[in-house]
C-alpha positions in Angstrom: 3.5 20.1 -2.1 5.7 21.9 0.3 7.4 19.8 2.9 7.0 16.7 0.8 9.4 14.5 2.7 7.8 15.0 6.2 4.3 14.7 4.7 5.1 11.4 3.0 6.8 10.2 6.2 3.6 11.0 8.1 1.4 9.1 5.6 3.8 6.1 5.6 4.0 6.2 9.4 0.2 5.8 9.8 -0.1 2.7 7.6 1.4 0.1 9.8 -0.7 1.2 12.8 -3.9 1.0 10.7 -3.0 -2.5 9.5 -2.1 -3.7 13.0 -5.4 -2.4 14.4 -7.4 -3.9 11.5 -5.7 -7.3 11.8 -6.0 -7.4 15.6 -9.7 -6.3 15.8 -11.3 -8.0 12.8 -12.1 -11.6 12.2 -9.8 -13.3 9.7 -12.6 -14.4 7.4 -13.5 -10.7 6.9 -9.9 -9.9 6.1 -9.7 -12.8 3.6 -13.0 -12.0 1.9 -12.6 -10.7 -1.7 -15.2 -8.0 -2.6 -15.8 -9.6 -6.0 -14.2 -12.3 -8.1 -10.7 -11.2 -9.3 -10.5 -8.4 -6.7 -8.1 -8.4 -3.8 -9.2 -9.0 -0.3 -7.9 -6.8 2.6 -5.3 -9.5 3.4 -4.1 -9.6 -0.2 -3.7 -5.8 0.0 -1.6 -6.2 3.1 0.5 -8.8 1.4 1.1 -6.5 -1.5 2.1 -3.7 0.7 4.5 -6.0 2.5 5.9 -7.1 -0.9 6.5 -3.5 -2.0 8.0 -2.6 1.4 10.5 -5.4 1.1 11.3 -5.4 -2.6 10.2 -2.2 -4.3 10.1 1.2 -2.6 13.1 1.1 -0.4 15.1 -0.4 -3.3 14.0 2.5 -5.5 15.1 5.1 -2.9 18.5 3.5 -2.8 18.6 3.5 -6.6 17.9 7.2 -6.7 20.5 7.9 -4.1 23.1 5.8 -6.0 22.2 7.2 -9.4 21.1 3.9 -10.8 18.0 2.8 -12.7 15.5 0.3 -11.5 13.0 -2.2 -13.0 9.2 -2.0 -12.9 7.3 -4.3 -10.6 4.4 -6.5 -11.6 2.5 -7.6 -8.4 0.7 -10.4 -10.3 4.0 -11.9 -11.6 6.4 -10.9 -8.8 4.3 -10.6 -5.7 3.6 -13.2 -3.0 0.7 -15.5 -3.9 -0.9 -16.1 -0.6 -0.5 -15.7 3.1 1.7 -18.1 4.8 1.4 -16.2 8.1 -1.6 -15.0 10.2 -2.9 -11.5 9.6 -1.3 -10.4 12.9 2.1 -11.8 11.8 1.9 -10.1 8.4 1.0 -6.8 10.0 3.9 -7.1 12.4 6.3 -7.9 9.6 5.1 -5.0 7.6 5.5 -2.7 10.6 9.1 -3.9 11.1 10.0 -3.3 7.5 8.3 0.1 7.4 10.2 1.2 10.5 13.5 0.5 8.7 12.3 2.3 5.6 11.3 5.4 7.7 14.8 5.6 9.0 16.1 5.8 5.4 13.5 8.4 4.5 14.3 10.6 7.4 17.8 11.0 5.9 16.5 12.5 2.7 16.7 16.2 2.1 14.9 18.6 -0.3 18.1 18.5 -2.4 17.4 14.8 -3.1 13.9 15.3 -4.6 15.0 16.3 -8.1 17.2 13.2 -8.5 16.3 11.3 -11.6 16.3 7.6 -12.3 14.9 5.5 -15.1 12.0 3.3 -14.3 12.0 0.1 -16.4 8.5 0.8 -17.8 7.8 4.5 -17.2 11.1 6.1 -18.2 12.7 9.0 -16.4 11.1 9.8 -13.0 12.2 11.9 -10.1 12.5 10.9 -6.4 9.8 13.5 -5.6 7.4 11.8 -8.0 8.2 8.4 -6.6 7.6 9.6 -3.0 4.2 11.1 -4.1 3.3 7.8 -5.7 4.4 5.8 -2.6 2.1 7.8 -0.3 -0.8 7.5 -2.7 -0.1 3.8 -3.1 -0.3 3.2 0.7 -3.5 5.2 1.0 -5.1 3.5 -2.1 -4.5 0.0 -1.0 -5.7 0.7 2.5 -8.9 2.2 1.0 -9.1 -0.8 -1.3 -8.9 -3.1 1.7 -11.5 -1.3 3.6 -13.8 -1.3 0.6 -13.4 -5.1 0.4 -14.4 -5.4 4.1 -17.4 -3.1 3.6 -19.1 -5.5 1.2 -20.9 -7.9 3.6 -22.2 -4.9 5.6 -23.3 -3.0 2.5 -25.2 -6.0 1.3 -27.1 -6.3 4.6 -27.9 -2.7 5.4 -31.3 -2.6 3.7 -32.6 0.7 2.6 -29.3 2.4 3.5 -27.6 0.5 0.7 -28.3 3.4 -1.7 -25.8 5.5 0.3 -23.0 3.1 -0.6 -23.3 3.0 -4.4 -19.7 4.3 -4.8 -18.4 1.3 -2.9 -20.9 -1.4 -3.6 -19.4 -4.0 -5.9 -22.8 -5.4 -6.6 -23.8 -2.1 -8.4 -22.8 -2.1 -12.0 -20.5 0.8 -12.7 
């Protein structure tokens, strides 16, 4: 992708506003509702994004720039286990951390993209690959959260339900 850095910054800039809007507008029980047993609720997706914003992606950018390696991250073992704050507070905290991160990313140049570091599980990776993964990670967990929040509506939409089979957790895949 040409212009990787500004494109990634654009994607990462949108995420806090989406979460702020979701948390402000939607009832907390919808945000906390898991789509199916063992799957993350929207709020758990936000907590995970906050975890990675605090402890993973910015740390990795700094590792690339310093020429050091970094460990993998297991959200089940290393992530926060539950919300201790309201959804609005979590979204605001995420927005604050993301604003700091974006300042760091704006200092990157195309010359930084081929930098290599060793990921504890994946081996040698480039900064460009990690930036692509970060943007996809943000989008994936926002889609995952929205899918979780769709479930009560899908289940009650009657004959239209057939149009949601790609997102309906009740349909066996």
